[in-house]
TORDREN-914797 format. One record per residue: residue number from 1; y, x, z of N, C-alpha, C, O in turn. Coordinates in steps of 0.001 Angstrom, whole numbers, always signed. Atoms other than C-alpha are relative to their C-alpha. Layout:
BEGIN
NUM,Y,X,Z,Y,X,Z,Y,X,Z,Y,X,Z
...
***
This chain:
BEGIN
1,-653,-1214,-398,-9454,-7919,-545,+730,+572,-1083,+1822,+1083,-835
2,-729,-524,+1100,-8463,-6834,-3956,+1387,-676,-235,+2401,-97,-626
3,-1336,+922,+116,-5846,-9526,-4054,+879,+557,+858,+2014,+810,+454
4,-787,-452,-1151,-4583,-8217,-637,+615,+1319,-206,+1763,+1641,+100
5,-470,-1567,+386,-4417,-4594,-1795,+1080,-27,-1087,+2050,+723,-975
6,-875,+193,+1028,-2580,-5629,-4942,+1351,-467,+543,+2409,+67,+211
7,-1203,+764,-540,-114,-7861,-3026,+789,+1094,+843,+2003,+1231,+692
8,-724,-913,-836,+676,-5090,-467,+639,+1108,-965,+1802,+1461,-770
9,-578,-968,+788,+1182,-2502,-3193,+1191,-469,-686,+2219,+208,-733
10,-1230,+620,+788,+3480,-4773,-5216,+1199,-287,+1012,+2359,-108,+641
11,-923,+95,-926,+5332,-5559,-2123,+813,+1165,+326,+2039,+1090,+411
12,-715,-1246,-352,+6154,-1994,-1246,+813,+518,-1125,+1845,+1140,-872
13,-709,-398,+1210,+7269,-1298,-4892,+1346,-837,+25,+2452,-307,-83
14,-1190,+945,+80,+9597,-4454,-4792,+892,+182,+1174,+2042,-231,+1024
15,-744,-482,-1105,+10931,-3267,-1404,+850,+1151,-466,+2047,+1203,-184
16,-625,-1254,+462,+11811,+39,-3027,+1122,-504,-994,+2281,-101,-899
17,-887,+470,+1029,+13434,-1780,-5945,+1186,-787,+670,+2323,-710,+207
18,-1102,+693,-718,+15439,-3975,-3520,+962,+792,+643,+2169,+556,+685
19,-898,-983,-692,+16591,-1062,-1588,+998,+664,-1100,+2175,+831,-780
20,-640,-504,+946,+17817,+450,-4801,+1182,-836,-432,+2336,-410,-496
21,-1103,+940,+306,+19729,-2498,-5816,+1064,-228,+1162,+2243,-463,+895
22,-896,+297,-1080,+21230,-2944,-2328,+1075,+1256,+189,+2287,+1129,+362
23,-863,-1172,-166,+22467,+655,-2046,+957,+211,-1078,+2094,+632,-864
24,-882,-125,+1171,+23809,+672,-5575,+1133,-941,+141,+2283,-525,-1
25,-1230,+1009,+80,+25964,-2316,-5289,+861,+285,+1375,+2074,+74,+1345
26,-686,-117,-1315,+27019,-1537,-1650,+830,+1341,-329,+2027,+1382,-48
27,-691,-1225,+283,+27990,+1956,-2769,+1311,-156,-1020,+2332,+532,-997
28,-1140,+343,+950,+30139,+421,-5587,+1087,-764,+878,+2276,-472,+752
29,-817,+789,-802,+31672,-1993,-3127,+780,+872,+1055,+1937,+612,+1386
30,-534,-1042,-1025,+32336,+864,-602,+1147,+797,-761,+2217,+1075,-220
31,-958,-850,+892,+34130,+2835,-3498,+1108,-847,-226,+2222,-323,-203
32,-1157,+865,+334,+36293,-134,-4280,+781,-197,+1257,+2009,-139,+1198
33,-741,+140,-1221,+37188,-706,-630,+827,+1158,+358,+1917,+1032,+916
34,-680,-1361,-433,+38165,+2967,-169,+1186,+140,-823,+2257,+538,-365
35,-1180,-192,+971,+40337,+2955,-3250,+1050,-980,+206,+2218,-648,+6
36,-979,+970,-257,+42037,-293,-2367,+867,+204,+1299,+1860,-499,+1491
37,-531,-352,-1307,+43032,+1260,+1144,+926,+1233,-148,+1615,+1635,+790
38,-1058,-993,+273,+45001,+4028,-422,+1366,-415,+134,+1735,-1395,-514
39,-1262,+493,-298,+48496,+3774,+819,+1152,+806,-702,+1189,+2031,-586
40,-1133,-743,+509,+51676,+4667,-1084,+1201,-491,+749,+1301,-1694,+990
41,-1180,+266,-873,+54980,+4765,+925,+1189,+187,-924,+1288,+1210,-1602
42,-1230,-75,+623,+58336,+4019,-663,+1102,+131,+1050,+1412,-781,+1817
43,-1206,-179,-960,+61195,+5502,+1321,+1327,-495,-717,+1660,-67,-1822
44,-1131,+628,+578,+64388,+3436,+750,+1216,+631,+391,+1280,+1310,+1416
45,-1375,-458,-204,+68069,+4314,+490,+534,-413,+1315,+115,-1485,+1752
46,-717,+276,-1269,+70131,+4259,+3744,+677,-1388,-135,+650,-2233,+759
47,-649,+1277,+128,+72080,+1433,+2255,-719,-1257,-210,-130,-2338,-239
48,+922,+1127,+177,+69111,-819,+1713,-163,-823,+1326,-625,-318,+2349
49,+261,+682,-1213,+69114,-3668,+4158,-1334,-823,-159,-1930,-971,-1226
50,+1416,+608,-19,+65984,-5612,+5240,-96,-1100,-1074,-1112,-1084,-1769
51,+116,+934,+1067,+66699,-8605,+2869,-180,+434,-1325,-868,-200,-2125
52,+227,-791,+1287,+66935,-6221,-50,-1266,+558,-84,-1866,+572,-1159
53,+1385,-536,-98,+63807,-4657,+995,-957,-1076,-295,-1867,-901,-1105
54,+925,+1131,+238,+62099,-7979,+1097,-54,-443,-1362,-1098,-808,-1904
55,-6,+417,+1409,+63280,-8804,-2279,-648,+927,-940,-1235,+556,-1957
56,+657,-969,+879,+62124,-5506,-3663,-1585,-174,+246,-2385,-88,-686
57,+1589,+296,-217,+58601,-6203,-2002,-559,-1106,-846,-1664,-1012,-1379
58,+456,+1199,+762,+58377,-9573,-3728,-8,+446,-1537,-895,+46,-2291
59,+80,-483,+1456,+59169,-7919,-7090,-1082,+1029,-175,-1649,+1039,-1268
60,+1213,-847,+26,+56522,-5214,-6415,-1341,-770,-149,-2240,-506,-949
61,+1220,+696,-5,+53993,-7753,-5576,-503,-715,-1276,-1612,-1236,-1395
62,+182,+709,+1332,+54306,-9125,-9143,-589,+1007,-894,-1079,+643,-1963
63,+547,-1134,+999,+53179,-5686,-10668,-1625,-90,+41,-2251,-302,+1079
64,+1546,+79,+102,+49488,-5687,-11858,-680,+1000,+823,-1789,+732,+1284
65,+516,-1170,-798,+48858,-2376,-10007,+16,-271,+1470,-781,+278,+2232
66,-31,+178,-1528,+49893,-3745,-6582,-979,-907,+539,-1139,-2014,+25
67,+845,+801,-815,+47379,-5057,-4199,+599,-831,+1244,+446,-2038,+1431
68,-855,+657,-1234,+49476,-5731,-990,+1171,+880,+215,+1145,+2065,-118
69,-1166,-733,-216,+52901,-4715,+26,+488,-544,+1532,+462,-1729,+1862
70,-639,+158,-1226,+54448,-4374,+3589,+1301,+714,+217,+1468,+1916,+10
71,-1400,-573,-337,+58034,-3908,+4568,+158,+409,+1354,-67,-385,+2267
72,-261,-613,-1283,+58839,-1650,+7428,+1366,+198,+237,+1879,+1078,-455
73,-1409,-65,-273,+62381,-2006,+8779,+252,+1350,+768,-691,+1964,+1266
74,-397,-1251,-704,+64255,+1015,+10328,-393,-191,+1383,-988,+698,+1994
75,+188,+254,-1442,+63996,-623,+13715,-1453,+18,+188,-1859,+640,+1170
76,+1387,-12,-237,+60337,-1138,+13410,-491,+1528,-167,-1268,+1950,+690
77,+370,-1313,+94,+59858,+2521,+12153,+365,+874,+1311,-352,+1769,+1758
78,-408,-719,-1278,+61803,+3724,+15249,-785,-279,+1143,-1080,+603,+1951
79,+913,+442,-1111,+59703,+1660,+17630,-1403,+695,-108,-1900,+1333,+819
80,+1343,-595,+90,+56390,+2771,+16251,+150,+1647,+136,-784,+2212,+703
81,-54,-1436,-267,+57518,+6537,+16255,+270,+315,+1447,-245,+1292,+1992
82,-331,-177,-1469,+58940,+6188,+19799,-1345,-138,+902,-1519,+556,+1904
83,+1240,+254,-655,+55421,+4825,+20895,-977,+1144,-278,-1738,+1580,+586
84,+850,-1199,+300,+53658,+7633,+19050,+346,+1221,+658,-513,+1902,+1220
85,-429,-1081,-717,+55807,+10295,+20384,+98,+0,+1457,+85,+1054,+2091
86,-241,+149,-1391,+56246,+8983,+23792,+1362,+206,+459,+1663,+383,+1639
87,-1590,-201,-464,+60082,+9357,+23656,+724,-553,-1029,+233,-764,-2139
88,-1026,+725,+975,+62972,+7830,+21951,+839,+1114,-675,+1577,+1845,-16
89,-751,-1044,+735,+64407,+10092,+19105,+1543,-318,+47,+2314,+627,-116
90,-1382,+269,-111,+67783,+8375,+19453,+692,+618,+1221,+1893,+885,+1244
91,-580,-777,-1111,+68260,+9963,+22729,+688,+1358,-289,+1662,+1765,+344
92,-477,-1338,+439,+68837,+13306,+21006,+937,+69,-1260,+1405,+1111,-1720
93,-826,+47,+1139,+70809,+12003,+18096,+1308,-996,+374,+1947,-1600,-487
94,-1275,+817,-420,+73604,+10146,+19991,-172,-1504,-196,+809,-2209,-429
95,+168,+1398,+234,+71969,+6718,+19656,-199,-357,-1389,-424,-1530,-1688
96,+200,+467,+1470,+71638,+6895,+15840,-1409,+65,-303,-2164,+940,+120
97,+1438,+132,+504,+68438,+5777,+14215,-205,+932,-1258,+477,+786,-2273
98,+308,-1062,+1090,+67012,+8674,+11982,-784,-622,-1007,-861,-11,-2073
99,+977,+608,+908,+64648,+6350,+10172,+586,-1195,-890,+1351,-2034,-414
100,-529,+983,+1007,+65376,+4168,+7064,-1258,-878,-169,-2380,-586,+245
101,+971,+1033,+405,+63500,+1130,+5818,-938,+478,-1044,-516,+1198,-1950
102,+963,-551,+1080,+60338,+1800,+3762,-845,-1145,-229,-835,-2158,+471
103,+971,+998,+410,+57673,-113,+1954,-1179,+672,-169,-1209,+1699,-846
104,+1345,-564,+115,+54036,+611,+2274,-825,-942,-1047,-798,-2163,-897
105,+728,+887,+825,+51868,-712,-491,-1301,+645,-382,-1396,+1868,-484
106,+1482,-448,+495,+48154,-380,-1566,-153,-494,-1467,+351,-1540,-1876
107,+144,+350,+1466,+47188,-458,-5174,-1493,-436,-370,-2457,-9,+266
108,+1289,+430,+435,+44297,-2141,-6979,-992,+1280,-202,-592,+2421,-430
109,+771,-1228,+109,+41122,-39,-7160,-109,+661,-1376,-504,+1824,-1454
110,-58,-565,+1417,+41393,+516,-10991,+1043,+867,-145,+984,+1736,-1015
111,-1128,-914,+211,+44741,+2168,-10452,+84,+1192,+999,+1010,+2001,+1052
112,-157,-1120,-977,+43706,+4459,-7576,-676,+1288,-563,-1752,+1644,-83
113,+368,-1241,+445,+43190,+7619,-9474,+1280,+777,-550,+2285,+185,-942
114,-1117,-795,+266,+45453,+10524,-10278,+1005,-239,-978,+2203,-215,-697
115,-787,+278,+1158,+46741,+9745,-13708,+817,-1333,+193,+2013,-1379,-96
116,-705,+1245,-312,+47652,+6203,-12759,+1063,+217,+968,+2219,-51,+638
117,-938,-267,-1060,+49374,+7176,-9491,+1272,+745,-350,+2354,+503,+185
118,-1162,-803,+338,+51593,+9744,-11211,+1093,-932,-861,+2312,-862,-705
119,-1192,+809,+678,+53194,+7115,-13690,+351,-1095,+907,+1482,-1552,+741
120,-474,+950,-892,+53296,+4546,-10961,+983,+497,+895,+1910,-253,+1204
121,-985,-629,-766,+55195,+7007,-8763,+1192,+180,-656,+2253,+10,-55
122,-1093,-245,+811,+57435,+7828,-11645,+846,-1376,-287,+2073,-1348,-383
123,-592,+1338,+182,+58237,+4112,-12222,+716,-389,+1255,+1884,-769,+1174
124,-515,+202,-1326,+58907,+3581,-8582,+1250,+782,+344,+2223,+248,+876
125,-1185,-920,-227,+61289,+6486,-8311,+1223,-465,-989,+2384,-171,-705
126,-1180,+308,+747,+63402,+5063,-11078,+699,-1236,+442,+1663,-1625,-217
127,-666,+1068,-639,+64347,+2055,-8867,+998,+509,+934,+694,+1397,+1731
128,-1178,-532,-691,+67855,+2524,-7291,-220,+27,+1521,+294,+910,+2208
129,+187,+63,-1432,+66683,+1519,-3818,-1026,+1085,+542,-1007,+1378,+1738
130,+915,-960,-366,+63882,+4138,-3752,+540,+1442,-137,+985,+1897,-1191
131,-328,-1497,-95,+64665,+7772,-2590,-1045,+879,-288,-865,+1954,-859
132,+1223,-894,+235,+61131,+9060,-2679,-1183,-885,+116,-1164,-1946,+741
133,+1415,+671,-41,+57421,+8014,-3196,-921,+995,+577,-1054,+2097,+46
134,+966,-962,-603,+54854,+9613,-892,-1464,-621,-7,-1717,-1761,+384
135,+1484,+294,-70,+51144,+9441,-1237,-821,+1288,+23,-390,+2334,-463
136,+921,-1194,-159,+48317,+11823,-529,-739,+375,-1282,-1861,-92,-1479
137,+537,-339,+1263,+47594,+13327,-3923,-1276,+744,+102,-2234,+461,-618
138,+1135,-936,-206,+45154,+15910,-2771,-1254,-899,+515,-2383,-805,+33
139,+975,+982,-359,+43285,+13155,-860,-544,-772,-1090,-1754,-994,-1140
140,+394,+968,+1033,+43184,+10969,-3900,-908,+866,-1047,-1931,+392,-1540
141,+928,-899,+870,+41767,+13903,-6074,-1357,+241,+627,-2379,+105,-45
142,+1278,-253,-549,+39102,+14778,-3532,-939,-1432,+148,-2162,-1495,+26
143,+668,+1449,-176,+38231,+11013,-2974,-693,-295,-1304,-1892,-574,-1279
144,+317,+382,+1308,+37870,+10376,-6698,-1261,+1062,-602,-2232,+703,-1268
145,+1176,-1003,+354,+35709,+13613,-7281,-1211,-242,+867,-2305,+42,+378
146,+1104,+203,-844,+33449,+12684,-4355,-622,-1285,-386,-1846,-1405,-331
147,+550,+1330,+418,+33031,+9115,-5542,-776,+143,-1260,-1833,-467,-1423
148,+657,-282,+1202,+32169,+10435,-9006,-1324,+537,+156,-2312,+48,-393
149,+1297,-663,-289,+29528,+12753,-7729,-1031,-945,+660,-2224,-902,+359
150,+1027,+760,-628,+28025,+10121,-5453,-602,-960,-1059,-1796,-1253,-1107
151,+461,+952,+1026,+27938,+7743,-8399,-1131,+443,-874,-2061,-304,-1178
152,+830,-609,+859,+26097,+10139,-10559,-1346,+256,+644,-2398,+136,+16
153,+1188,-312,-878,+23630,+11074,-7723,-792,-1357,+159,-2020,-1345,+69
154,+589,+1506,-159,+22867,+7169,-7195,-602,-469,-1160,-1712,-1001,-1136
155,+601,+302,+1361,+22433,+6582,-10921,-1246,+597,-255,-2163,-69,-734
156,+1133,-702,+344,+19905,+9312,-11193,-1254,-425,+988,-2413,-529,+586
157,+918,+296,-775,+18126,+8379,-8173,-578,-1427,-98,-1717,-1683,+295
158,+270,+1427,+363,+18084,+4629,-9159,-1093,+61,-1166,-2145,-576,-1151
159,+792,-298,+1317,+16580,+5781,-12564,-1389,+362,+524,-2375,-326,+259
160,+1250,-477,-384,+13898,+7661,-10948,-889,-934,+918,-2113,-1032,+837
161,+829,+1044,-857,+12906,+5092,-8392,-522,-1204,-869,-1633,-1691,-657
162,+410,+992,+985,+12803,+2440,-11220,-1231,+511,-713,-2233,-204,-738
163,+1154,-432,+756,+10420,+4561,-13267,-1230,+54,+944,-2311,-410,+581
164,+1232,+5,-885,+8130,+5165,-10261,-399,-1377,+310,-1613,-1578,+308
165,+286,+1415,-282,+8152,+1467,-9425,-668,-627,-1057,-1547,-1445,-785
166,+661,+744,+1202,+7123,+369,-12936,-1357,+730,-44,-2346,+10,-180
167,+1121,-726,+140,+4462,+3155,-13023,-1043,-493,+1203,-2234,-666,+945
168,+920,+499,-993,+3021,+1958,-9539,-508,-1296,-264,-1713,-1529,-167
169,+320,+1366,+312,+3088,-1634,-10468,-1046,-138,-1171,-1971,-951,-1182
170,+868,-58,+1236,+1437,-878,-13769,-1439,+627,+374,-2476,+183,-119
171,+1322,-478,-307,-1294,+1272,-12196,-744,-1085,+907,-1935,-1333,+716
172,+558,+1159,-788,-1899,-1567,-9574,-650,-1177,-827,-1777,-1585,-545
173,+445,+918,+917,-2319,-4143,-12249,-1189,+498,-757,-2226,-164,-791
174,+948,-679,+770,-4337,-1867,-14356,-1330,+139,+600,-2330,-191,-37
175,+1205,+60,-832,-6944,-1303,-11691,-563,-1320,+303,-1780,-1479,+398
176,+596,+1322,-218,-7222,-4936,-11007,-649,-553,-1208,-1733,-1118,-1059
177,+608,+329,+1226,-7954,-5727,-14619,-1162,+880,-296,-2219,+338,-620
178,+1103,-936,+279,-10148,-2645,-15123,-1311,-636,+941,-2443,-662,+458
179,+1144,+403,-774,-12390,-4067,-12359,-836,-1185,-674,-2029,-1427,-488
180,+634,+1150,+632,-12994,-7061,-14461,-184,+111,-1606,-176,-859,-2364
181,-66,-283,+1447,-13264,-5441,-17865,-1242,-649,-696,-1121,-1162,-1808
182,+1099,+436,+590,-16779,-6501,-18497,+105,-1649,-224,-345,-2218,-1218
183,-293,+1485,+128,-15754,-10247,-17822,+690,-249,-1257,+353,-1086,-2095
184,-728,+293,+1299,-13222,-9897,-20453,-801,+238,-1246,-585,-467,-2232
185,+867,-337,+1147,-15770,-8410,-22871,-1051,-1106,-330,-1406,-1400,-1472
186,+989,+1174,+157,-18239,-11236,-22254,+801,-1282,-505,+263,-2022,-1328
187,-734,+1240,+425,-15559,-14002,-22752,+394,+326,-1536,+437,-577,-2372
188,-253,-88,+1382,-14645,-12320,-25967,-1137,+3,-838,-962,-255,-2029
189,+1203,+58,+810,-18182,-12115,-27175,-436,-1367,-329,-1047,-1606,-1371
190,+328,+1513,+199,-18619,-15974,-26763,+1154,-725,-816,+1133,-1939,-1020
191,-861,+674,+783,-15642,-16572,-28792,+1388,-359,+519,+2248,-860,-205
192,-1409,+408,-631,-12667,-17047,-26311,+1069,+591,-645,+931,+1742,-1060
193,-1172,-554,+624,-9256,-16563,-27754,+676,+976,+1115,+434,+957,+2322
194,-708,-994,-963,-7015,-13781,-26329,+920,-672,+901,+1123,-153,+1998
195,-742,+709,-772,-4721,-16334,-24993,-679,-586,+1314,-224,-609,+2457
196,+822,+644,-1081,-7537,-18068,-23121,-396,+996,+1069,-391,+684,+2259
197,+365,-929,-925,-8678,-14814,-21606,+1021,+608,+898,+820,+1006,+2045
198,-1092,-561,-890,-5309,-13619,-20561,+536,-859,+1057,+1111,-394,+2041
199,-802,+856,-888,-4174,-16709,-18832,-587,+149,+1360,+249,+375,+2235
200,+527,-336,-1482,-6429,-16291,-15637,+732,+1187,+651,+1269,+1133,+1757
201,-564,-1317,-520,-5169,-12714,-15266,+1575,-135,+262,+2141,+322,+1255
202,-1480,+341,-145,-1535,-13843,-15837,+318,-797,+1123,+1266,-548,+1868
203,-266,+1000,-1112,-1804,-16691,-13451,-213,+822,+1360,+596,+744,+2284
204,+316,-825,-1256,-3293,-14382,-10794,+1133,+1008,+260,+1599,+1093,+1396
205,-1002,-1156,-138,-744,-11531,-11296,+1469,-720,+255,+2277,-129,+971
206,-1278,+700,-377,+2288,-14010,-11150,-60,-620,+1396,+989,-793,+2018
207,+191,+474,-1371,+873,-15442,-7872,+168,+1266,+946,+776,+1163,+2011
208,-30,-1391,-781,+555,-11683,-6537,+1597,+298,-53,+2147,+605,+1005
209,-1271,-214,+174,+4165,-11249,-7930,+997,-714,+862,+1890,-173,+1514
210,-860,+943,-798,+5728,-14339,-6356,-228,+319,+1584,+729,+348,+2357
211,+217,-49,-1491,+4176,-13773,-2931,+565,+1360,+354,+1316,+1387,+1329
212,-572,-1281,-397,+5053,-9920,-2865,+1557,-104,-90,+2200,+572,+713
213,-1399,+20,+127,+8627,-10767,-3914,+482,-744,+1178,+1425,-292,+1826
214,-522,+746,-1134,+9008,-13455,-1248,-173,+851,+1417,+630,+781,+2348
215,+196,-774,-1421,+7490,-11047,+1575,+1158,+1057,-77,+1862,+1277,+909
216,-970,-1101,+79,+9805,-8213,+170,+1422,-512,+353,+2121,+132,+1135
217,-1144,+702,-432,+12774,-10490,+431,+428,-115,+1277,+1505,+229,+1764
218,-39,+462,-1484,+12075,-11707,+3812,+258,+1410,+858,+1082,+1489,+1769
219,-306,-1284,-783,+11841,-7982,+5029,+1409,+489,-319,+2144,+879,+588
220,-1415,-697,+338,+15042,-6809,+3133,+958,-879,+847,+1704,-330,+1659
221,-1016,+840,-701,+17021,-9861,+4521,-80,+262,+1508,+928,+372,+2207
222,-5,-372,-1516,+15655,-9129,+8021,+710,+1380,+347,+1428,+1484,+1341
223,-639,-1163,-176,+16783,-5606,+7731,+1419,+70,-222,+2078,+816,+501
224,-1528,+197,+124,+20313,-6432,+6451,+497,-903,+1211,+1622,-657,+1647
225,-483,+767,-1048,+20600,-9062,+9255,+19,+829,+1342,+875,+619,+2202
226,+35,-880,-1076,+19584,-6389,+11811,+1139,+983,-236,+1845,+1256,+736
227,-1200,-987,+118,+22174,-3876,+10327,+1249,-577,+316,+2134,+64,+884
228,-1379,+624,-238,+24941,-6533,+10461,+77,-143,+1493,+1179,-20,+2030
229,-223,+84,-1508,+24165,-7009,+14187,+431,+1348,+662,+1117,+1353,+1684
230,-373,-1289,-652,+24567,-3286,+14918,+1317,+490,-355,+1884,+1309,+369
231,-1512,-471,+423,+27939,-2782,+13041,+499,-1076,-886,-46,-1402,-1940
232,-797,+1185,+815,+30291,-5567,+11826,+501,+527,-1229,+624,-212,-2205
233,-595,-451,+1135,+31741,-3160,+9414,-887,-39,-1182,-333,-29,-2281
234,+863,+1,+1051,+28656,-3244,+7237,+139,-1392,-749,-181,-1552,-1927
235,-272,+1293,+642,+29603,-6956,+6705,+928,+12,-1141,+797,-739,-2108
236,-1079,-196,+1007,+32605,-5830,+4696,-507,+637,-1277,+87,+446,-2338
237,+507,-642,+1059,+30450,-3758,+2444,-1169,-663,-727,-1280,-701,-1953
238,+1197,+827,+623,+27142,-5816,+2060,+506,-1477,+32,+349,-2144,+1054
239,-439,+1343,+45,+28625,-9098,+1062,-1096,-929,-385,-2191,-539,-792
240,+1165,+930,+406,+26739,-12327,+432,-296,-72,-1487,-1367,-453,-1961
241,+431,-66,+1526,+27116,-11910,-3296,-1055,+1139,-251,-1984,+998,-1047
242,+915,-1170,+183,+25358,-8469,-2996,-1409,-527,+511,-2390,-414,-223
243,+1250,+496,-469,+22605,-10031,-833,-689,-970,-994,-1889,-820,-1223
244,+538,+1018,+990,+22004,-12895,-3349,-471,+708,-1188,-1572,+407,-1648
245,+592,-760,+1159,+21754,-10390,-6322,-1138,+802,+442,-2108,+919,-306
246,+1247,-803,-386,+19397,-8212,-4327,-1216,-781,+34,-2277,-357,-425
247,+1292,+932,-87,+17050,-11234,-3587,-382,-465,-1345,-1578,-570,-1620
248,+248,+460,+1233,+17322,-12442,-7016,-597,+1020,-913,-1442,+687,-1744
249,+614,-1204,+741,+16516,-9003,-8544,-1340,+73,+484,-2217,+124,-378
250,+1317,-163,-398,+13510,-8751,-6441,-897,-1068,-434,-2033,-726,-762
251,+810,+877,+526,+12155,-12074,-7466,-193,+146,-1527,-1309,+57,-2038
252,+219,-258,+1400,+12803,-11455,-11060,-928,+1190,-440,-1686,+1102,-1407
253,+886,-1000,+215,+11110,-8143,-10925,-1305,-271,+326,-2190,+149,-419
254,+1277,+276,-394,+8231,-9370,-9140,-692,-891,-1000,-1903,-718,-1138
255,+594,+733,+1268,+7552,-11934,-12133,-40,+835,-1141,-1090,+967,-1769
256,-98,-624,+1311,+8680,-9883,-14921,-931,+1325,-18,-1656,+1438,-1007
257,+718,-1139,-22,+6978,-6545,-14067,-1573,-217,+24,-2347,+446,-666
258,+1438,+339,-154,+3589,-8101,-13021,-515,-640,-1322,-1642,-371,-1740
259,+388,+694,+1340,+3521,-10282,-16334,-167,+920,-997,-1195,+983,-1671
260,-11,-955,+1065,+4484,-7557,-18556,-1213,+1094,+9,-1837,+1400,-1007
261,+1084,-959,-188,+1943,-4956,-17049,-1264,-789,-40,-2203,-132,-488
262,+1294,+745,+215,-895,-7677,-16971,-215,-184,-1493,-1280,+128,-2025
263,+121,+379,+1424,-290,-8709,-20497,-416,+1233,-861,-1304,+1169,-1711
264,+366,-1351,+599,-350,-4978,-21665,-1422,+464,+295,-2164,+909,-581
265,+1403,-447,-330,-3554,-4212,-19601,-976,-702,-608,-1872,-133,-1232
266,+1031,+991,+499,-5486,-7187,-20588,-149,+316,-1484,-1275,+474,-1957
267,-43,-331,+1441,-4484,-6443,-24272,-769,+1228,-303,-1560,+1299,-1244
268,+699,-1303,+304,-5690,-2922,-24034,-1519,-162,+69,-2234,+363,-785
269,+1444,+225,-155,-9197,-4096,-22710,-516,-884,-1081,-1626,-689,-1575
270,+452,+877,+1044,-9362,-6850,-25223,-303,+869,-1305,-1297,+591,-1976
271,+126,-927,+989,-9053,-4136,-27840,-1110,+1136,+82,-1530,+1774,-883
272,+1057,-1117,-321,-11567,-1762,-26286,-1261,-388,-499,-1719,-1529,-435
273,+1463,+267,+464,-14912,-1291,-27820,-979,+41,+1268,-634,+432,+2383
274,+1074,+162,-1139,-18104,-1828,-25722,-255,+1396,+578,-230,+1587,+1794
275,+282,-1457,-462,-18870,+1930,-25507,+1127,+518,+858,+779,+1206,+1817
276,-1033,-549,-715,-15492,+2798,-24103,+121,-554,+1447,+801,+6,+2307
277,-204,+672,-1343,-15890,+406,-21103,-849,+744,+933,-698,+455,+2120
278,+965,-813,-916,-18541,+2837,-19540,+646,+1269,+283,+45,+2035,+1037
279,-562,-1239,-391,-16180,+5708,-19356,+835,-6,+1351,+1356,+1033,+1759
***
């Protein structure tokens, strides 16, 4: 019964740790995904033909801050606007196409901040083909501010949950060792070494840690699988790499925390005097 209680308590704690790792890594991935989808539009000169726009796009693709480049011809822009508006603008302009070719590009996540975008826009405006560079600066500022606040909140929450998890596992192990404190004292009286006394407790705790970690991983993986069935978008955020890291972190935590807590708890009772054991 005591083994089962310890196993359940440790499993719940490892579940908590696994969720912290999962949410933390997923939030980081989501932040990167949002940054990489910020679009910068380059409006090109009227004299720039599609081949020249394609050449410029290839040149831009070589820049370290560029993630993806798409060329939009004047004809394609006219078609898209006509579909959006439900009418052909050329009907009011004597058949003249009012749109010019443009390039839409997304930047790497590390460059999706206000300071970087300012100098990127300045560099792009220096190209003769480009008449203007358009991006939503206010959106970028709000996005970065929100992501920074969310990162701080998640970091604080993760730290608090980690502290709570360590305390709970330590208390669970300590109660288990406390129940056998007289056995420890008896073995010490007959001359058993500290290593010999510790080993059965460590072996038992490592067994509990492994069992709890496996159960926690199964529950977490089941929860992730269920979430993926509900919304395919989650699969773009919770990647295979994140799932592997989460499962590995739970296994390592199951071994490490139970080992350290048991080592310290048994050591405390090994140093305890006989009179203190009745308190």
